[in-house]
N, C-alpha and C positions, 0 to 999 in steps of 0.2 A: 411451453417453457415453465419450469417449476418456480415456486415462490422464492426459494433460496437464490436461484439465478437472477431473478428480477431484483431482489433485495441487494444482491452483490453489485449489480449494474448501477443501482442507485448510489451505492457506496463509492464505486469507481468514479461516478459523475462528481461526487463531492470532492474526491481527491483531485480530479482534473480542475475543478474550480479553484481549489486551494493552490494548486500548481500555477495556474494562470495568474492569480493574485500576486504570488511571490515573484514570479518571473517579470511581472510588470512593475515591480517596485525597484526603482533605481538603486536604492541602498544595497540590495542583494546582488545586483548584476555583477558578473565577473567572478563571483565566488561559487564554491560548491555548496549546495544545500541538500541536506539529508534530514528527513524527519523520521524519528524512530518511535514506533509503537511497541510497547512491551505488553504482551497479552497473555492471559491465562490459557491453559491448554485447549479448553473447549472453543474459545473464540479463535485462537490461532489455527486449530484444525478446521474450523468452519470456513475460514478464508482459504486455506490450502485446497479444500475440496473443489474450488472453482477453477483450478488449473489442471491441465492434462498431464504435463510432464513436470513432476515436482519430486524432490528428494524428501520423502517422508521422515528420514532420519535426521534431517537438518533442523537446527534450532533457530534458524533465521532465513529470511528470503527478502528479495527486493522487488519493488514495482517501480519502474522508471516512467514518469509521465513528464514529457517535455524535458526540461533541464533539472527537474526535481527528482530526488531518489527517496522513495518511501521504503523504510526498512521495518520489517515486522520481526519481532523477536519473541521467542517463547519464554514466558516468565518461569523462572525456576525457584 
């Protein structure tokens, strides 16, 4: 497995930990939680490369982990 894939798995682990922390917080229960990351093109594309079926023409995509929606947006 390449270094990029390993790095990305580490990043997903961090997102999963964040998701777990938020889901376990009573204050946020019952609501919809969406975290948005606005990224420059090089970082946005680097994340996209980790997915098989992706619309390269899109300027946003989501990763759902548990009840938390992580939204990645291409900075314009």
